[in-house]
C-alpha positions in Angstrom: -50.2 -56.2 -33.3 -53.6 -55.3 -31.9 -54.0 -51.8 -30.5 -56.1 -51.7 -27.4 -58.3 -48.5 -27.1 -57.1 -46.2 -24.2 -60.7 -46.3 -22.7 -60.3 -50.1 -22.3 -56.9 -49.7 -20.7 -58.3 -47.0 -18.4 -61.2 -49.3 -17.3 -58.8 -52.1 -16.6 -56.5 -49.9 -14.5 -59.4 -48.6 -12.5 -60.6 -52.1 -11.9 -57.2 -53.1 -10.6 -57.0 -50.0 -8.4 -60.4 -50.8 -6.9 -59.4 -54.5 -6.4 -56.2 -53.4 -4.6 -58.1 -51.0 -2.4 -60.5 -53.8 -1.4 -57.6 -56.2 -0.7 -55.8 -53.6 1.3 -58.8 -53.0 3.4 -59.5 -56.7 4.0 -55.9 -57.3 4.7 -55.7 -54.3 7.1 -52.9 -52.8 5.1 -54.6 -49.5 4.4 -56.1 -47.1 6.9 -59.3 -45.1 6.3 -60.5 -41.8 7.8 -58.9 -38.6 9.0 -58.2 -39.5 12.7 -56.7 -42.9 11.8 -54.6 -41.4 9.1 -53.3 -38.8 11.5 -52.3 -41.6 14.0 -50.3 -43.3 11.2 -48.5 -40.1 10.3 -47.7 -39.3 14.0 -46.3 -42.8 14.3 -43.9 -41.9 11.6 -45.3 -44.2 9.0 -44.4 -43.4 5.4 -46.9 -43.7 2.6 -49.3 -41.8 0.4 -52.9 -40.7 0.5 -55.9 -41.4 -1.7 -58.3 -38.4 -1.2 -61.9 -38.4 -2.5 -62.5 -35.9 -5.3 -65.3 -34.4 -3.3 -63.5 -34.1 0.0 -63.8 -30.7 1.8 -60.9 -28.3 0.9 -60.4 -27.6 4.6 -60.0 -31.3 5.4 -57.6 -31.7 2.5 -55.5 -28.8 3.7 -55.5 -30.0 7.3 -54.5 -33.6 6.5 -51.7 -32.4 4.2 -50.4 -30.1 7.1 -50.1 -33.2 9.3 -47.4 -34.7 7.1 -45.8 -33.9 3.8 -47.4 -36.8 1.9 -47.9 -37.4 -1.7 -51.6 -37.7 -2.6 -53.9 -38.6 -5.4 -57.5 -37.4 -5.8 -59.5 -40.3 -7.2 -63.2 -41.4 -6.9 -65.9 -39.8 -4.8 -66.4 -40.4 -1.0 -69.4 -42.6 -1.7 -67.5 -44.6 -4.3 -64.5 -45.2 -2.0 -66.9 -46.2 0.8 -68.8 -48.5 -1.5 -65.5 -50.3 -2.5 -64.9 -51.3 1.1 -68.4 -51.6 2.5 -68.7 -48.3 4.3 -71.0 -45.4 3.7 -68.5 -42.7 2.7 -64.7 -42.6 2.9 -62.8 -39.3 2.2 -59.2 -40.3 3.1 -57.2 -43.5 2.6 -53.7 -43.9 3.9 -51.6 -46.4 2.0 -48.2 -47.3 3.6 -45.0 -47.6 1.6 -44.8 -51.4 1.3 -44.7 -53.7 -1.8 -48.5 -53.5 -1.8 -48.4 -49.7 -1.5 -45.9 -49.3 -4.3 -48.0 -51.5 -6.6 -51.1 -49.5 -5.9 -49.2 -46.2 -6.4 -47.8 -47.5 -9.7 -51.3 -48.3 -11.0 -52.7 -44.9 -9.9 -49.7 -43.1 -11.6 -50.3 -45.1 -14.8 -54.0 -44.2 -14.7 -53.2 -40.5 -14.3 -50.6 -40.7 -17.0 -53.2 -42.0 -19.4 -55.7 -39.3 -18.4 -53.1 -36.6 -19.1 -52.8 -37.6 -22.8 
């Protein structure tokens, strides 16, 4: 049995996460930005957030006050924006759908690997 280095697995997981973010954006499954995310929360939509690592602490605090949502801090604002063809993106709302659960699972796997 061949052992794959953890760095290799990490890279593949990140690539899959990026691909799913891109698919979610093109398929209009995910929502980006503070105001649009607040609209989704107020409509009662369930989901989780991907927050940029360099998002302002105040913005993070305010969005988390809007709804008790699980969140992951991953990538920078410019990286998230680059993935979907925007300048900068600080907040992504991912609804709880099959797509969302798949993305959440990959992100959880990634963080589990990072913790080791």
